N, C-alpha and C positions, 0 to 999 in steps of 0.2 A: 796765461790768460790774455796777450795778445793776438793766439795762436785761434781759441775758438773764437773770438768776437769778429777775424779772416773771414774762418769759417762760416760764421751766422752770416754775413753780409752777405759774402758770394751767392752762398744758399742761397738765402732772399735773392736778391738781385737772376738766379738765374729763374728763380721760382717765378718771377715780373715781367718776365722778358719770357718764357713760357708763358704761363697764365696770356701772355697778349697777343702769340702764335694761336691756343687753341681759342679762344675770346677775342676776334679784338676791338669790339664793341666796346669794352673796356673803356680805351683810350677816349669816345665823344660823352660814355657817364659823368652824372653832374659824379663833383668834386664832395659830396656827402655822398651819394653810389659806391665811386672810386675807395671813401676812406673806412666803409664800411666793408668794403673787400678786402681792404689790406690788411684791418684788424681784423678778422677771419683770418689771414695768415698769417700776421704775425704771434698772433695765439697758440695755433700751431707750430712755430718756427723754434722754444723750446723745447718737442716733445719726438723733432723730428733731426733735432743735432741730440739728440738724447742713443735714439732706434739708431742712427750714426754713425754715431759710436762705437753702440753695442758692436753692429751687423761689422763695425771696419778689426773689432778686437777679436771677435772671434770666427773671422775669416777676411785675414789681412790681405791676401790674393784679389779681396770683393770686394775693396774701400770703393772705387771707383762707382759702381753697381751702383754703390750704395748711398754715395748720396746721390745720384745721380736718382733713383729711389725717392730720397727725402725730398729733392725738388717737384717731380711729379707729383707726390702727398703734398704739397704746398698747394702748387698749381692747380690741382683738383679741387683743394679745397676754396680756393677761391670764386671757379667755376661754381662749386655752387653755392657759394653766397651772392653769384652775381644770378641764380637763376632764382635762388630761390626770392635774392629781393625784387625781380621781376615779377615770380610767378603770385609775392604776395601783393605787390600794387597790383593787378590784373585782377584777383579773381581778389578782393578787397568784398568785405562784408560790410552789411550794413551797422549789428550788431559789434562794435571792441573786443567783446567777448569767444564772442563764435572762432572755433581755429578747424575750420574745417578740414576733411582728412585728402590723402587726394584722391582714396575712392570721387567724392562727395565732389572734390575739387572740378575732376574727368571728367563729371556728367552737371554738372556747372556748364562748365565749358562745353561739350556737346548739343545739349539744350538749348545754347545760342548758339548755333552754322547749321 
């Protein structure tokens, strides 16, 4: 169990470093925004470890590649959470129940420029 915890910690550390490389603005984001991004990444850790272990079991020679795939999966989850937060605040509607589609948000964005 300790090795699994160590694997999870290594995975999370690498994923966060990768996220910072991809989106350095995370460093200057508000603590609430950083926490939202981290929460999204944490939610994917267990499924990523399960997938990593299964991939490594099926093809032990590709265990390192499976680890890097899991790192990228978590990092991209963080990128998506960071972008979603930015988009939701940038295109916030006056109506609390309105959730515009991507097409509608794009049309709104184009209309204002």
